[in-house]
C-alpha positions in Angstrom: -46.6 -19.5 34.1 -45.1 -22.7 35.4 -41.4 -22.8 36.3 -40.7 -25.3 33.6 -42.2 -23.0 30.9 -40.2 -20.0 32.2 -37.0 -22.1 32.1 -37.8 -23.2 28.6 -38.5 -19.7 27.4 -35.3 -18.5 29.0 -33.4 -21.3 27.3 -34.8 -20.3 23.9 -33.9 -16.7 24.6 -30.3 -17.6 25.5 -29.9 -19.6 22.3 -31.3 -16.8 20.2 -29.0 -14.2 21.8 -25.9 -16.4 21.4 -26.7 -17.0 17.7 -27.4 -13.3 17.2 -24.0 -12.4 18.5 -22.3 -14.8 16.1 -24.4 -13.5 13.2 -23.4 -9.9 14.0 -19.7 -10.8 14.0 -20.0 -12.6 10.7 -21.9 -9.8 9.1 -19.2 -7.3 10.3 -16.4 -9.5 8.9 -18.1 -9.9 5.6 -18.7 -6.2 5.3 -15.0 -5.6 6.0 -14.1 -8.2 3.3 -16.3 -6.5 0.7 -15.0 -3.0 1.6 -11.4 -4.3 1.5 -12.0 -5.6 -2.1 -13.4 -2.2 -3.2 -10.5 -0.4 -1.5 -7.9 -2.7 -3.2 -9.5 -2.2 -6.6 -9.4 1.6 -6.4 -5.8 1.4 -5.1 -4.8 -0.8 -8.0 -6.5 1.4 -10.5 -5.3 4.8 -9.4 -1.9 3.9 -7.9 1.1 1.7 -8.7 0.8 -0.7 -5.8 0.3 -3.6 -8.3 3.7 -3.0 -9.8 6.0 -5.8 -8.7 9.1 -3.5 -8.7 9.6 0.2 -8.8 12.4 1.1 -11.3 14.6 4.0 -10.2 17.6 5.5 -11.8 20.8 6.2 -10.0 23.5 8.4 -11.5 27.1 7.2 -10.9 30.1 8.3 -12.8 30.6 7.6 -15.5 27.2 6.0 -16.3 23.6 5.9 -15.1 22.4 2.6 -13.6 18.8 1.5 -13.4 17.8 -0.2 -10.2 14.7 -2.2 -9.5 13.5 -1.6 -5.9 11.0 -4.1 -4.5 7.4 -2.8 -4.0 6.6 -3.6 -0.4 2.8 -3.5 -1.0 2.8 -6.0 -3.9 3.1 -9.2 -1.9 1.0 -7.9 1.0 -1.9 -7.0 -1.3 -1.7 -10.4 -3.0 -2.0 -12.1 0.4 -4.9 -9.8 1.4 -6.8 -10.5 -1.8 -6.5 -14.2 -1.3 -7.6 -13.9 2.3 -10.7 -11.9 1.3 -11.6 -14.5 -1.3 -11.3 -17.4 1.2 -13.0 -15.6 4.1 -15.7 -14.1 1.9 -16.8 -17.6 0.7 -16.4 -19.4 4.0 -18.0 -16.7 6.2 -21.0 -16.4 3.9 -21.6 -20.1 4.2 -21.3 -20.0 8.0 -23.6 -16.9 8.1 -26.3 -18.8 6.2 -26.0 -21.7 8.6 -26.3 -19.4 11.6 -29.4 -17.8 10.2 -30.9 -21.2 9.4 -30.2 -22.2 13.1 -32.1 -19.1 14.2 -35.1 -20.1 12.0 -35.1 -23.6 13.4 -34.9 -22.3 17.0 -37.8 -20.0 16.3 -39.9 -22.7 14.6 -39.4 -25.2 17.5 -40.2 -22.5 20.1 -43.1 -21.2 18.0 -41.8 -17.7 18.3 -43.0 -14.7 16.4 -40.8 -12.9 13.9 -39.8 -16.1 12.1 -41.0 -14.8 8.7 -38.4 -12.0 8.8 -35.6 -14.4 9.7 -36.7 -16.8 7.0 -36.4 -14.0 4.5 -32.9 -13.2 5.8 -31.9 -16.9 5.3 -33.1 -16.8 1.6 -31.0 -13.6 1.0 -28.0 -15.3 2.7 -28.2 -18.2 0.2 -28.3 -15.7 -2.6 -25.3 -13.9 -1.2 -23.3 -17.2 -1.2 -24.0 -17.6 -4.9 -23.0 -14.0 -5.7 -19.8 -14.1 -3.7 -18.4 -17.4 -4.9 -15.6 -16.7 -7.4 -17.1 -18.7 -10.3 -14.5 -17.4 -12.7 -11.7 -19.2 -10.8 -13.8 -22.4 -10.4 -14.5 -22.4 -14.2 -10.8 -22.1 -15.0 -11.2 -18.6 -16.5 -9.4 -16.4 -14.0 -9.0 -13.6 -16.4 -12.5 -14.0 -17.8 -11.1 -12.7 -21.1 -13.4 -12.0 -24.0 -14.9 -13.6 -26.1 -14.9 -16.5 -23.6 -16.5 -14.4 -20.9 -18.1 -16.2 -18.1 -20.2 -14.5 -15.4 -17.8 -14.0 -12.5 -18.5 -14.0 -8.8 -18.4 -10.7 -6.8 -15.1 -11.6 -5.2 -12.3 -11.1 -7.7 -9.0 -13.0 -7.7 -5.5 -11.5 -7.7 -4.9 -12.0 -11.4 -8.1 -10.3 -12.2 -7.5 -7.1 -10.3 -3.8 -7.0 -11.4 -4.6 -7.4 -15.1 -7.8 -5.5 -15.4 -7.9 -2.8 -12.7 -6.7 -0.1 -15.1 -9.2 -0.8 -17.8 -10.0 2.1 -20.1 -7.1 4.3 -18.9 -5.0 3.7 -22.0 -6.0 6.6 -24.3 -4.1 5.0 -27.2 -6.2 1.8 -27.0 -9.8 2.8 -25.9 -12.3 0.1 -25.2 -16.0 0.1 -26.1 -18.5 1.7 -23.7 -20.3 -1.6 -23.2 -17.0 -3.1 -21.9 -16.5 -0.1 -19.6 -20.0 -0.7 -18.2 -19.2 -4.4 -17.7 -15.9 -3.7 -16.0 -17.3 -1.1 -13.6 -20.2 -3.4 -12.8 -17.9 -6.2 -12.1 -15.5 -4.4 -9.8 -17.7 -1.8 -8.2 -21.5 -2.2 -8.8 -21.6 -5.9 -7.9 -19.7 -5.5 -4.6 -22.0 -2.6 -3.6 -25.1 -4.8 -4.4 -23.6 -7.5 -2.2 -23.1 -4.9 0.6 -26.8 -3.9 0.3 -27.9 -7.6 0.4 -25.7 -8.1 3.5 -27.3 -5.1 5.2 -30.7 -6.4 4.3 -29.9 -9.8 5.9 -28.8 -8.0 9.1 -31.9 -5.7 9.2 -34.4 -8.4 8.5 -32.9 -10.9 11.0 -32.5 -8.3 13.7 -36.2 -7.2 13.4 -37.3 -10.8 13.6 -35.1 -11.5 16.6 -36.3 -8.4 18.4 -39.9 -9.6 18.0 -39.0 -13.1 19.2 -37.2 -11.8 22.2 -39.9 -9.2 23.1 -37.6 -6.3 22.4 -40.0 -4.8 19.8 -43.8 -4.5 19.4 -45.3 -7.1 17.1 -48.0 -6.0 14.7 -49.8 -8.6 12.6 -50.6 -6.2 9.8 -47.0 -5.1 9.4 -45.8 -8.7 9.3 -48.3 -9.6 6.7 -47.1 -6.7 4.5 -43.5 -7.9 4.7 
């Protein structure tokens, strides 16, 4: 192989490795964002961290005084939810751009494995649509019935604060269909997004390993996928 061809191949390989490192970091951060939203929801549902103030009673002669002690987690969680919303949207967009860059490098270099990375790019676009908080964009933060609008996976602070304890009031039970809707909104949809994110990582990594010569390439297997 001529020296120029070797240098070109090495340059393509360096570009792919650099983009792969960036992709891995973005996938890890997005995974943490989604897990953080799940953790905050369960904390809001089964604890009192969403209560702005904790009321305590102090007994002093000759009367008992009621004192409101500030909840140290309330403002911190509000900041974390806003941060996960912002990073979840922005990082998913950057991830799709990075995967598109990988596709372009592989197409220009005529490298194998591009079909897998192309599939990962399509899933990355779907992930953007799922993560975007459409309920906030459509001015329906609480997505209250009957004006329900399909929300994004990432919930806002008002949503988790108002609806995290759905169905826990035995005096005012809610229909089963609404229970299914709420569990899907706060738990099932984020889990589906995690699975899509893992699919993006797996597909892109397999394609990159083929392009970089780190894995055996089989035409039959590629055609099946």
